N, C-alpha and C positions, 0 to 999 in steps of 0.2 A: 429846146425849140420853144418859141414863144407861146404862152398859152397852155403848154403841157401841164399836167397834174402829176406829181410825184406819189406813188403809192407808198404811204408812210409806214405800212407794215413791212416793207423791205428794209427799212432803216432801223427797225425796233432792235433787233439783236446787236448790230454795231453800236447803237446809242447806249444800250444797257451796259455793254462790255466797256466802252469808252467811259461811261459815268463811273463804272466800278474803278477803272484804272486811273483816272484823273481826280476823282472827287471822294469816293468812298474809302478806297484803300489809304489814301494820305490821311484822311480823318481818323481811321482806325490806328494807323502808325503813331499819331500823337498820344494814343493811349497805350503805346508800346505793344501793340498787336502786329505780329509779323505780316508783312505784304502778302506772303504766300497764303498764310491763314485768312487774310482779308479777302482774297480772291474766292477761296473755298466757301467762306461764309456768305459772300455775295451770291455764290451759286445756290446755296442752300435757301436763303431768304428770297431772292428774286426768280428762283427755279419753280418747277411745277408742282413742288410737294408744299409750299407755303403761299407766298403771294400769288404765284401762278395759278394755284387751285382757287384762291378767293377771287381771281379775276373773272371766273365764270359767273359769279354772282354780282361782282363789282366791275363792270366793263371798263371803267376809268383806269383801273390797274393794268389792263393789258398793255398800255402804252409803256410801262416801265418794268415789265416782266417778260420772261421767256418761258413759254408753256410747253415747248417741245424741244427736248435735248437734242434731238437730231438736226435741228435747224443750225446748230454751231458746230456740229460734228466735224464737218470738212475743214473749218478753220482750226479747230482743236487738233485735228490730225498734223496740220502744218506746224503747230506748236511742239509736237512730239518729234517731228521731223528736224527742226531746228534744234532741238535739245540734243538729239542724237548726233547731228552734224557737229555741234559743239563739243560733244563727249569725244568723238572721233578726233577733233583738233587737239584734244588734251592728250590723247593716248599716243604720245611718240614713244618710240621704242626706248629712248633714253629714260624716260619717266618710268615706264614699266620695269626696266632694268634696276633702277634705284630702289623701287618699292616692291620688288618681286615677293618678299615675304609677306607683306600685308595683302598684296593683291592676289597672287597665286596660292599662297598658303592659307592665310585666315580666310580670304574670300571664298576659296573652293570649299573648305570645310563648312563654312556658314551656309552656303547655298545647298550643299549636298545633305547635310544634316537637318536643316530646317525643312528643306522640300521632302525629305524622306518620312519625317515625323508628321508634317501636315498631311501628306498623301495618305499614311497609315490611318490617321484620324478620319479622314474623309471616307476611306474604304470600309473601316470597322464601325464608325458611329453613324455615318450618313448612308452607307450601303451603296456608294456609287462604284462604278466600274473601275478597273485598273487604269485605263487610260485617261478617264475624267479626273481621278484622283490625283494621278501624277501631274497633270496639267495645272490643276488647282494648287497642289503642292508647291510647284515652281513658280507660279504667278504670285503666291502669297509669300514665298521666301524672299522675293525681290523687295528692296526698300526704295524710298523716295530720294532720289539723286537731287531732284530739284529743291524740295522742302528741306532736307538735311543740309545741303551746301549752303543754302540761303540762311537758314538758323545759325550755322556755324559762323558764316560771315559776319552776320549781325553782332554776334557775341564775341567776335575776333577770336575765334578758337580754331580756325582752319590749320594753323601751324602748331597747335597744341598736341600733345600726344594722343589724347583720344580723338581729335580732329583728323590727324594723319591715319589713324587706324581706321576710323569710319570712311575716309576718303578712299583708302586702299580696297575696302571691301565693296564700296560702291563702284569703283572702277571694274572690278572682276564681274560684278552684277551686270554692268553696262555692256561688257563684253559678252556675257552669257545670254544676254537679251537676243542677240542675233541669231545663234543656233536654236534658241528656244522658239522664236517666231518662225524660223524655217520649218522646224520639226512639227509645230502645231498645224501650219499650213499643209503639211505633207500627210497628216493624220486624218483628214476628212474621210468619211464612209465612201464617197464617190471614188477617191483615189485608193483607199486601202482595199475596197471590195470589188474592184473591177480588175483584179489580177495584177500581176507584176509588170506587164508592158506599159500601161498607162502610168503607173507609179514611177518607172525608170524613165519614161518620157518627161514627166514633170520634174524629175530630179536632173535630168539633163538639161532641160530649159532652164531651170533655176541656176544650175551651175554655169551655163552660157552666159546668162544675164550678169551675174557676179564676175565672171572673167572678163566680159565686155566692158563693164564699168571700170575695172581695175586696169585693163589694158588701155581704154581710152584715156583714163585718168593720168597714167604715167606718160602718155605720148602727148596729150594735148593740154593738159590743166596748166603746167608751168608756162608754156608759150602764151596761152590765152591771158593769163593774169599778168605776164610781162607786157603784152600788148596794151591791156587796160591801164597798167601802172604808167606806161610811157605817155599815155594821154594827159596825165595829171588831173583827170576829171573824177572826183569822189562818186559822182552819180554813175558814171560808166562801170567803175569798180563795184559799186553796190549792185548794179544791174546784173553784172557777171556772177556775184555771189549767189543772188536769187536763182539765176538761171541754172547754175550748178546743182544747187540743192534740189530744185524742183525736176530737172531733167534726170538726174540719176534716181530720183525716186520713182518718176514715170517708168524708167527702164526696168527696174525691179518690179513694179507693179504689173507691168505687161507680161512678166514671167510668172505672174501668181504669187510674188513675194510681197512683203510689206514695203511701202514707200520709205519707211523709216530705215530700212535696212540700206537702201540706196544712198540715203543722206548720210548714214554713218560711214559707208565706204569712202564717199567723197571727202568727209572730214578727215579720215585716216590717211587718205593720200596726200592731202594738203597739209598734214601735221609735220612733215618732214621737209617742207618748202620754206623759202624765205619769205612767203607771203602770209604765212600762218597768223602772225599777230594782227596784221592789218585787217584780214578776214574775220578774226575773231571780234575785233573792234567794230568792224562794219556791220555784222549780223546781231550784235548784242541788243539793240533797240527792237529788232524784229523778234529775236528770240524771247526777250522779256515780255513783250506784249502778247505775242501768240501763246507762250506758255501760260500767260495769265487767262487767256481764253480757255485754254485746256483745264486750267484749275478751276475756273468757273463751271466747266462741264462735270469736273469731279464733284464739286458742290452740288450741283443739280441731280446727281446720282443718288444723293442721301435722301432716301424716302423716309420723311419724318413719320408717315402713317405706319410704315413697316416696323419702324422702331417702336412705336407705340403698341403695335400688336404683338410683338414678341420681345419685350425688353430684356428679359433674363437671358434668352438664348444669345442675343446680340452682344449683351454685356460680357457674357462668359466667353464668347468667341473673341471678342476684342482684347480681353485681359489674357487669354490663353495665347493669343498670336504674338502679343508683345513680349509676355514672360517667356515664351519658348525661344524666340530669336535672341532675346537678351541673354538667356541663359547659355545658349550655344556659343556666342561670342565670348562670354565670360569665362567659360570652360576652356575654349580653343585658344584664346588669346596668349596665354603663357607659352603654348607650344611654338610660337612664332615671335617671341621677344616682347610681347606687349603685357605689362603687369596687370594683375587682376582688377585693381580699382579703375585703371584706364580702360580695360576691356569692358567692365561693367558699365562705365559711362558711354563708351561707344555703342555697347549693345542696346542701351535704351533709345538711343537715337535711330538704331537700325531696326528696332523691334517692329514698328509700324509697317504697314503695306506701302506700295509705292505706285507711281503713276503708270509703270510699264504693266502692272497687273491689269489695268483697264484695256490695254492694247492686246495683251496676250488672251485674256478671257473673252474680249470683244471678237478676236479672230476665231477662238475656240467655239463661240456660240455660232458664228456665222458658218463655220465649217461642221457644225453638229457634233463637235467632239466633247462638249460639256452641255449638259441640259441648262436651259435658260434660267430655271428657277434657282439652282444651285450656284449658278454664276452670279446672279444678281445679288444672293445672299453673301458671296465671297466679296463682291465688289463693295457691298455696303460696309462690310467689316474694314476693308482696306481704306476706303474713304474716312470713316470714323477715326481709324487710328492716325491717318495723316493729319488730321485736325489736331491731334494730341501731341505732335512732335514738339511744338514750342513749349508746351507745358512739361514735356519729358525732359527737354533741355534744361529747363529751370530746376527740375527734381534731381537731375544727375549732378548738377553743381552742388546742390546741398549735400547729396549722398557723398560726392567726392570729398567734402570737407570732413566727413565722419570716418570714412573707411581708407582715404589715401594716407600713405606714410611718407613724410618728407625726404626720408633717406634714400628713397628709391626714385625720386623725381629726377635726379641727375641723370641716372642711366637711361631713363626714357627720353629725356632731352637729348642726349648723345645720339640715341637711335633715330629721333625725328631729325636732328641736324644731318645726320649721315644720309637719310633718306631723302631729304629735301633737295640735295644737289644744288644745281645752279638756279633752281627757281626761287630761292630765298637767299637773302644775305648777299646778294650779288651787286655789282657796280653796273649801273645802266649808262651806256655811252651813246649820246645823241650826236650822230654825225660821223661818217667814216671816211673822211678826206685825209688830207695829209696829217692834220693833227690828231684825228680819231685813230688812224692806224698806229701812231706812236703810243698813244694811251694804251690801245689793246695790246701792243707788243709788250709793254711793261707789265701789264695785268697778266698776260699769259706766262711771262717769265717768272713772275712770283706766284703763279698758280692761284690767282684770285679769280672766282667766277665772275662772268660778265655776260651782258647781252647788249649788243651794239645794234643801233637802228639807223637807217638812211632812207632818204626819199628818192635817191636815184636808183632805178631797177637794174641798170648796167653795173653800176659800182657794187651794188649788193651781190649781183650774179658773180662778178669776179671775185669778191670776197669769199663767197661760199665755195667756189671752186678751190680756193686756197686754204680751206678748212676753218675759216673763222666764223664764229657764232653771230652771224649778222642777219637782220630781218628787214624786209622792206615796210615802209610805213610813215605816216605823218605824225611826228613826235608832238606836234602842238595840239593834238586832240586827247583830252583825258581819258577817253574810252581806250585809246590805243596805249597810253602810258600804263593804264590798269592791266592791259593784256600782257604787257612786258614786265609785270611784277614790280611796279613801282611801290605798291604797299609793303613789299618786304624787302626792298633794295636798301642797301647801306649808304649809298650815295648816287647822285646824278651828275654826270660830267656832260657839260654841253661844249662841244667842239665846233659847232657850226659857225659859218661866217655869214653875218647878216643881222643887222640890229632888230627889225620887226619881228623876224622869225624866233630869235633868241628870246626877245621880250614875250612873245606869245607862249613859247615853251616854258619858260620860268614861271609865268603866271598859271599855266595849265599843271604844272608839277605842284605848285603850292596849294592850288584849289583841290587837286587830288590828294595830297598828303602834306598838310601844314607841317612846317618844322624840319622837312627834309634837308640834309646838308646838299648844297649844290655848288659845284665848282665850274665856272663858266669862263670860256675864252672871250676876251674883249679886243676890240680893234685898237683902241687907245685909251688914254687916261680918262677922258670925258665919258666914253662909253663904259668903262670900268665903274666909275662913280655912279653912273646910271643904273647899272646892274646891282650895285650894292643898295641903291635905293629901292630896288625891287625885291630885295631880301636874299640875294645869293650869299652863301657863306665865303666863297672866294672868288674874286675876279682877276683874271690875269691878262693884263693888257699886253699885246704883242710888241708894240713900240718901245714900252719900258723895259720889257725882257730883253728885247734886242740891244738896248743901250746898256743894261747890265752886263750882257755878255760880251759886249764890245769893251766895257771898262775892265771887266775881268781879264781879257786877254791882253789889254794895254798894260795892266799892273804886272802880270806875269813877265811880259817882254821887258818890262822896266826893271826887273831884277827883284820884285817884292816876292817874299817867300808865300807859298800857296796857303799856309794857315791864316796868316793876316788878310790875305786876299779874299778868302771864303768869308771871314768874319765881316769885312767891309761890305762885301756884296750883300750878306745876309742883312746887315743893319740898314743899309740903303733901301732894300726891298721892303724890310719893315716899316721904315720911315715913309715910303711912297704909299704903302697900303693904309698907313694912318691917315695921311692927307686925302686919300680917296674916300675913306670912311667918313672923315669929317666933312668933305664935300658933298657926300651923299645924304647928309641930313639937312642941307639947305632947303628952305621951304618950298621953292619951286624949281622945275626942271631947268629953266633958263638961268636962274641964279646959280644952280648946282654946276652946270657946264661952265659958266662964267668964272666961278670960284677956282674950278680946276685949270682953266686956261691961265688965269692970273698968277696962280701958284707956280706954274711951270715957266711963265714969262720971267717971273723973278728969278727962278733957278737959272734961266739961261743968261741973265743979265749979271 
């Protein structure tokens, strides 16, 4: 409305977070500081314990600082919801089966042993009660999915043996978060001290909410996403993704459970559908930014004054936590096929606390299960150790050079390859029409792992019913290509018909992964020359292939032996390819197309 005055204090928190995401974190990244660590450092510096405290004396600083951590608590919770939603999307039954030793073996031992030792320490050293000690033990036994995976991705170690081992343990921890959150919410004195009837009533309500989410998800999620996909509008698809995350979270919240639990269940239900990859690509920007808000809140929880007041106790707790969890993984790793050097490197990454400690202990304080002072100390230790993850990643690299033995690397590589399954070293097929079906049939016949994608929801639905591994999505988007594992694919096959779409896909693929081998379908010779100019490895023009097949049939009918026929066809195909490659180096597109036309005009005459 004209003349209205905007209350600038309402925009302070968004302004600080957007400044951190768009300016400060990229600047820190230039100095090779992890973006995750950058968000945490922004929270420390701009939060209530540093510049926020100084703002009381210098009011000018209040514009660029956050003085109350609760002011961004709701947005930070959305960050956790989207993280758990993304975790649910990753937890397909196929992946869990392939990585069962690392997930259910090493992951369960790490959680149980670390949680038990930490709980005993809280009970014997701090004198806490059994319930509070157990909750703190389980909370600190959790590691940081967000920071560890981001750090591994930056160092290109997600598919390395230590990266796979760490990822398996993190998957189990993410699964364990759900029953932990449920148990903590049920342990409040109100529910435990009021008899069995209210407790059973709460359990029944929680079970009903979970069952409702699962039932509604199985019945309506796939039809809803099919309707959104038919519109062809990315805005509608995005709106549906946001609606599903928030609605499932509110259903669980109404039953007294965590909103993150509902988001996780929604992701788990969508993981087995054909829309998983497109959903993952759609929520990635929201997840990244909202998770950045959460990491800023983590940094704000680091109380610099508290560290200065008891530096020795905090330093001892930080060292003890990292050392304990690292030793547990180092000792347990060989029991599940992970060599000791690899287990030690993975253990150092898993040693620090994680973001879910803030969620678990936040609920525990609210429900009066854990005293606030002890929870604050545990969260301070978790936040400090999370800041150390990039440094520990560098340390374990140096350590690995000293303790690893080359003779054992091959065994671990085989283990990683066996557990990676179709998520790595696969062929990505863009388009599942007539040509795409032929390509997939050949891949299935030779047992080569693949992921096929198509933008037609009905075509994808039919293919899924036939048992093919096909997903719905827009293959021209780099985010979607990354969600389909383009970074680890052996090649990309473009079978779509349509010049602009093929051009956009090839450019997006090269932008996402330069140097990727690309085999593309072309309409004719001029289109093939154009695709060679864009950098595809092989362009196969339909018109030329048809003429070669016609020539092959003609030679056979004329009585030429099959051997010479195959040689002739092969030589002619190679000659045509050389002509197209030469034409693709012409300086301008118009000259390139004219050269191809002239070449084939001479051939015809």
